[in-house]
C-alpha positions as CSV (number, residue, x, y, z in Angstrom):
1,M,-171.3,-17.8,-132.7
2,K,-169.9,-18.0,-129.0
3,E,-166.9,-16.4,-128.1
4,F,-164.3,-18.5,-126.4
5,K,-160.9,-18.3,-125.6
6,I,-158.4,-21.0,-125.1
7,R,-155.2,-21.2,-123.2
8,F,-152.8,-23.7,-124.3
9,M,-150.6,-24.7,-121.2
10,N,-147.4,-26.7,-119.6
11,D,-147.7,-29.5,-117.0
12,K,-147.0,-27.1,-114.5
13,E,-148.8,-24.3,-115.3
14,F,-151.9,-26.9,-116.2
15,E,-151.9,-28.4,-112.5
16,A,-151.3,-24.8,-111.2
17,L,-155.4,-24.1,-112.1
18,S,-156.7,-26.6,-109.5
19,L,-155.0,-24.7,-106.4
20,V,-156.2,-21.3,-107.6
21,N,-159.5,-21.9,-108.5
22,P,-161.7,-24.4,-106.2
23,R,-163.9,-24.6,-109.7
24,Y,-161.0,-26.4,-111.5
25,Q,-160.5,-29.1,-108.4
26,N,-161.3,-31.7,-110.4
27,T,-159.6,-31.2,-113.2
28,K,-155.9,-31.9,-112.3
29,D,-155.2,-34.9,-114.1
30,D,-157.3,-33.6,-117.4
31,L,-155.8,-33.2,-120.6
32,G,-158.5,-30.5,-121.5
33,F,-161.9,-28.8,-120.1
34,A,-164.3,-25.9,-120.8
35,D,-165.0,-23.7,-118.0
36,M,-169.0,-22.7,-119.3
37,I,-168.8,-19.8,-117.2
38,T,-166.0,-17.9,-118.2
39,N,-166.2,-19.3,-121.3
40,K,-162.8,-20.6,-121.7
41,I,-161.2,-23.3,-123.1
42,F,-157.6,-24.6,-120.7
43,V,-155.8,-27.2,-122.8
44,R,-152.7,-29.1,-121.6
45,R,-149.6,-28.9,-124.1
46,T,-148.8,-32.8,-124.3
47,G,-145.6,-32.0,-127.2
48,I,-147.8,-34.6,-129.6
49,S,-149.6,-33.0,-132.0
50,F,-152.3,-35.4,-133.1
51,V,-152.9,-35.4,-129.1
52,D,-153.2,-31.9,-128.5
53,Q,-155.0,-31.1,-132.0
54,F,-157.4,-33.6,-130.5
55,V,-158.4,-32.2,-127.2
56,T,-158.6,-28.7,-128.7
57,G,-161.2,-29.5,-131.2
58,H,-162.8,-31.8,-128.5
59,E,-162.8,-29.3,-126.0
60,I,-164.6,-26.5,-128.9
61,S,-166.8,-28.6,-129.6
62,E,-168.4,-29.1,-126.3
63,I,-168.1,-25.2,-125.2
64,L,-170.1,-25.1,-128.1
65,A,-172.4,-27.5,-127.3
66,K,-175.7,-26.8,-125.6
67,N,-175.6,-29.6,-123.3
68,S,-172.9,-32.2,-122.3
69,T,-173.0,-36.1,-120.3
70,H,-169.4,-34.2,-118.6
71,Q,-170.4,-31.2,-117.2
72,D,-169.7,-31.5,-113.8
73,E,-171.3,-29.3,-110.7
74,F,-168.9,-26.7,-111.6
75,N,-169.6,-26.1,-115.2
76,I,-166.8,-27.2,-116.1
77,R,-167.1,-29.4,-119.2
78,H,-164.0,-32.3,-118.6
79,K,-163.3,-36.5,-118.7
80,K,-160.4,-38.0,-118.1
81,V,-161.2,-41.3,-120.6
82,F,-158.0,-40.4,-122.6
83,K,-155.8,-40.1,-119.9
84,E,-156.8,-43.0,-117.8
85,I,-157.6,-45.5,-121.2
86,I,-156.4,-44.6,-124.5
87,A,-153.0,-42.7,-123.3
88,P,-151.5,-45.4,-121.5
89,Y,-152.1,-47.9,-124.9
90,V,-151.4,-45.2,-127.4
91,L,-148.4,-43.4,-126.3
92,P,-145.5,-46.2,-125.8
93,V,-146.3,-47.2,-129.0
94,L,-145.2,-43.5,-130.1
């Protein structure tokens, strides 16, 4: 099985990734992403347990998958669907 590391970060730490690593420039607004080169997963802590668990599970699935439609030109797998589409409707209800 493929070995990978998961790192959970607060907003400030997560957003800083896009400033210190040019490969992460498209991830600032994501809730999580998988770096296919370093085999690392980064998850932004939301403080909402089921959201954090969902994002973590999704990123694990992505890093283990052979192919993905969510992979960008830097070999980073991410998408903004949850934050841009689902979160505005789900989070205000909580």
